[in-house]
C-alpha positions in Angstrom: 104.3 112.6 156.3 103.6 109.0 155.0 101.3 108.4 158.0 99.3 111.5 157.1 99.0 110.5 153.5 97.9 107.0 154.5 95.2 108.5 156.7 94.0 110.8 154.1 93.2 109.1 150.7 92.5 112.5 149.1 95.9 113.8 149.9 97.4 110.5 148.9 95.9 110.8 145.4 97.0 114.4 145.1 100.6 113.5 146.1 100.6 110.7 143.6 99.3 113.0 140.8 102.0 115.5 141.7 104.7 112.9 141.4 103.2 111.8 138.1 103.3 115.3 136.7 107.0 115.6 137.6 107.9 112.5 135.6 109.3 113.6 132.2 108.4 110.4 130.5 105.4 108.2 131.3 103.7 105.0 130.3 103.7 104.6 126.5 106.5 107.0 126.0 108.8 105.1 128.4 107.9 101.9 126.5 109.0 103.7 123.2 112.3 104.7 124.7 113.0 101.1 125.8 111.9 99.7 122.4 114.2 102.2 120.6 117.1 101.1 122.7 116.4 97.4 122.3 116.1 97.7 118.5 119.3 99.7 118.3 121.1 96.9 120.1 119.5 94.3 117.8 120.3 96.2 114.6 123.9 96.9 115.7 124.5 93.2 116.3 123.3 92.5 112.7 125.0 95.5 111.1 127.7 97.3 113.2 127.5 100.3 110.8 124.0 101.0 112.3 125.5 103.3 114.9 127.9 105.0 112.6 127.7 108.8 112.3 126.4 108.6 108.7 123.7 106.2 109.7 122.5 108.2 112.7 122.5 111.3 110.6 120.3 109.7 108.0 118.0 108.3 110.7 117.6 111.7 112.2 116.8 113.3 108.9 114.2 110.7 108.1 112.7 110.9 111.6 112.5 114.7 111.4 110.7 114.6 108.0 108.1 112.1 109.1 107.9 113.7 112.5 107.1 117.1 111.1 104.3 115.7 109.0 103.3 113.5 112.0 102.8 116.6 114.2 100.1 117.8 111.9 98.4 114.4 111.8 98.6 114.2 115.6 96.7 117.5 115.9 94.1 116.3 113.5 93.4 113.0 115.2 93.5 114.6 118.7 90.9 117.2 117.8 88.6 115.2 115.3 89.0 111.6 116.4 85.4 111.6 117.7 84.2 112.1 114.1 86.6 109.7 112.6 89.3 112.3 112.0 92.2 111.3 109.8 94.2 112.9 107.0 95.0 110.5 104.2 96.3 113.2 101.9 99.6 113.9 103.7 101.7 111.9 101.3 100.3 113.6 98.2 100.5 117.0 99.9 104.2 116.3 100.5 104.6 115.6 96.8 102.7 118.7 95.8 104.6 121.0 98.1 107.9 119.7 96.7 106.7 120.1 93.1 105.5 123.7 93.6 108.6 124.7 95.5 111.0 123.2 92.9 108.9 124.1 89.9 108.7 127.8 90.7 112.4 128.1 91.1 112.9 128.1 87.4 116.3 126.3 87.7 115.3 122.8 86.7 118.0 121.2 84.5 117.0 121.0 80.9 113.5 122.2 81.5 111.2 124.9 80.2 111.3 126.9 83.4 108.4 129.3 82.6 109.0 131.4 85.8 111.9 132.0 88.0 111.2 133.0 91.7 113.4 133.3 94.7 113.6 130.1 96.7 112.1 131.6 99.8 109.1 132.8 97.8 108.6 129.5 96.0 108.7 127.7 99.3 106.1 130.1 100.8 103.8 129.6 97.8 104.1 125.9 98.2 103.1 126.1 101.9 100.2 128.4 101.2 98.8 126.0 98.6 99.1 122.9 100.7 97.6 124.7 103.7 94.8 126.0 101.6 94.0 122.5 100.3 94.0 121.3 103.9 91.7 124.1 104.9 89.4 123.1 102.1 89.3 119.5 103.4 88.4 120.9 106.9 85.7 123.1 105.4 84.0 120.2 103.6 84.2 118.0 106.7 82.8 120.7 109.0 80.3 122.4 106.7 78.8 119.4 104.9 79.4 116.9 107.8 81.3 114.6 105.4 83.5 111.8 106.7 87.2 112.9 107.1 88.3 109.5 105.6 86.3 110.1 102.4 87.3 113.8 102.0 91.0 113.3 102.6 91.0 110.3 100.4 89.6 112.4 97.6 92.1 115.2 98.4 94.9 112.7 98.2 94.0 112.1 94.6 93.5 115.8 93.9 96.9 116.7 95.3 98.6 113.9 93.4 96.9 115.1 90.1 98.0 118.7 90.8 101.6 117.4 91.4 101.6 115.9 87.9 100.3 119.1 86.4 102.7 121.3 88.1 105.7 119.2 87.1 104.5 118.9 83.5 104.1 122.7 83.4 107.5 123.3 84.9 109.4 121.1 82.5 107.3 122.0 79.5 106.5 118.4 78.7 104.0 115.7 79.3 106.9 113.5 80.2 106.6 113.9 84.0 109.8 112.3 85.0 110.4 115.0 87.6 112.2 118.3 88.2 115.9 118.0 89.0 117.6 121.2 90.3 120.1 122.7 92.6 119.5 125.5 95.1 121.4 126.5 98.3 118.2 127.1 100.4 116.8 123.7 99.5 120.2 122.2 100.4 119.9 123.8 103.8 116.6 122.1 104.4 117.6 118.8 103.0 121.3 118.4 103.9 122.2 121.4 106.2 123.7 120.9 109.6 123.6 122.9 112.8 126.9 121.7 114.5 126.6 117.9 114.6 122.8 118.0 114.2 120.8 118.1 110.9 119.1 121.4 110.4 115.7 119.7 109.9 116.1 117.9 113.2 116.5 121.3 115.0 113.4 122.5 113.1 111.5 119.4 114.0 112.3 119.8 117.7 111.4 123.5 117.7 108.1 122.8 116.1 107.4 119.9 118.5 108.1 122.1 121.5 106.0 124.9 120.1 103.0 122.7 119.4 103.3 120.9 122.8 103.2 124.3 124.5 100.1 125.4 122.5 98.3 122.1 123.4 99.1 122.3 127.1 99.2 126.0 127.9 96.7 127.7 125.7 92.9 127.8 125.6 93.0 126.8 121.9 95.2 123.8 122.6 93.0 122.6 125.4 89.9 123.0 123.2 91.3 120.5 120.7 91.2 117.8 123.3 87.6 118.7 124.3 86.6 118.7 120.6 88.3 115.3 120.1 86.5 113.8 123.0 83.1 114.9 121.9 82.2 117.4 119.2 78.8 118.1 120.6 80.1 118.8 124.1 82.7 121.1 122.5 79.9 123.0 120.7 77.9 123.4 123.9 81.1 124.6 125.7 81.3 127.5 123.3 84.0 126.1 121.0 83.7 127.1 117.4 83.8 123.6 116.0 83.8 124.5 112.3 86.6 127.0 112.6 88.7 124.7 114.7 88.4 121.8 112.2 89.4 124.0 109.4 92.4 125.3 111.3 93.7 121.8 112.2 93.4 120.4 108.7 95.1 123.6 107.3 98.0 123.0 109.8 98.2 119.4 108.6 98.4 120.5 105.0 101.0 123.2 105.9 103.3 120.7 107.8 102.8 118.1 105.0 104.0 120.7 102.5 107.0 121.5 104.7 107.8 117.8 104.8 107.6 117.7 101.0 110.0 120.7 100.7 112.4 118.8 103.1 112.2 115.6 101.0 112.7 117.6 97.8 115.8 119.3 99.3 117.2 115.9 100.3 116.9 114.5 96.8 117.4 117.8 94.8 114.5 116.7 92.7 110.7 116.6 92.8 108.8 113.7 91.3 105.1 113.1 90.8 105.6 109.8 92.5 107.4 111.4 95.5 106.1 110.4 99.0 103.9 107.6 97.6 102.9 105.4 100.6 104.2 107.8 103.1 100.7 108.0 104.6 101.4 104.7 106.4 104.6 106.0 107.9 102.9 109.2 109.2 99.9 107.4 110.6 102.3 105.0 112.4 104.1 108.0 113.9 100.9 109.4 115.3 99.3 106.2 116.5 102.4 104.5 117.9 103.2 107.8 119.7 100.0 107.4 121.7 97.5 109.5 119.8 94.1 107.8 120.1 92.1 107.3 116.9 89.0 107.9 119.0 90.3 111.5 119.7 90.8 113.5 122.8 94.2 111.9 123.7 97.6 112.4 122.3 101.2 113.3 123.1 103.7 115.4 121.1 106.6 113.7 123.0 105.1 110.4 121.9 105.0 111.6 118.3 108.7 112.6 118.5 109.7 109.2 119.9 107.5 107.3 117.4 109.1 109.2 114.5 112.5 108.0 115.8 111.3 104.5 116.2 109.7 104.2 112.7 112.8 105.7 111.1 115.0 103.4 113.1 113.0 100.4 111.8 113.4 101.6 108.2 117.1 102.3 108.6 117.8 99.0 110.4 115.9 96.8 107.9 117.5 98.6 104.9 121.0 98.0 106.4 120.1 94.4 106.9 119.0 94.2 103.2 115.5 93.1 104.1 113.2 93.1 101.1 110.7 95.9 100.9 107.7 93.7 101.0 108.9 92.3 104.4 109.3 95.8 105.6 105.7 96.6 104.7 104.7 93.4 106.6 106.6 94.5 109.7 105.4 98.1 109.7 101.8 97.0 109.0 101.9 94.6 111.8 103.2 97.2 114.2 100.4 99.6 113.2 97.8 96.9 113.7 99.2 96.1 117.2 99.2 99.8 118.1 95.5 100.2 117.0 94.6 97.1 119.1 96.4 98.5 122.1 94.6 101.8 121.6 91.2 100.0 121.5 92.1 98.1 124.7 93.0 101.4 126.4 89.7 102.9 125.4 87.8 99.9 126.7 89.6 100.0 130.0 89.0 103.8 130.3 85.3 103.2 129.7 85.1 100.5 132.4 86.8 102.9 134.9 84.3 105.6 134.1 81.4 103.2 134.7 82.9 102.1 138.0 83.4 105.7 139.1 79.9 106.7 138.3 78.4 103.6 139.9 
């Protein structure tokens, strides 16, 4: 068999591709697995409690929250990277989703509570609002040909302002300290367990599997990669570019809102300052996971692993009592390195295409 393959380069390449498809983890994802293991060993030597049950549970909850929001950003960057696609509003969307969900419950301690809705309905309204704002971003980007960076930067401010207004309305005061409450359904999202695994981790993995299936096995999912590679080529191929951009930004808003509900459930409170700076964490999850900022390339498995890695870094540095400004330095450096590696990958891919066409 090996002799036949050696004599037939075409079959050799086909066999190699077949073996590659059978590998469950490849390239950058394998590097992430190794890095997660190495960091776990380092953090454990510095703080033996790092591998305690409570620490791992906290890590999984954090990874799941950032990962769920990171799934939405991964889809946005994969499909709109060719036009500079990014969503900088995810942190503010998280805060807004949590504020609406908690504010509409009408159970805030010592607050005005102008309405009182069932928890499931208040959560649904929160998700509809954040998805609608995401869709609005997509509409402005696709209809007016505006830069995603500028649109989502503006939406970040809009969503944060709405968060202040919702909380002020809910507590009946301009003193927007936040909404503190208690609700069983929010507790399930924030603190619930399915056996030994946090509920939100199960939700994260289910969503990741579903999105991975859509990207790989559906026409819509494959069209996202085509669009991310070149928007004009996607249009010529019959893809409805405007509708697709609106959908992916709506999904990003929806998943950011869900992440905000999870954060609110963990804290049993919603603050106008909630999730401030979380944009960096979510972008790290997408980029470190292998999603190219140029679009057309990305991996849901990579996003899952990167969410674990980012949360592992946060948890480990916290347990080592590292000051927050050093943590920002570490995470910012990691993000810059990931962007540089992505740029190097793009350059190498371009050289290969030139060589193949020559």
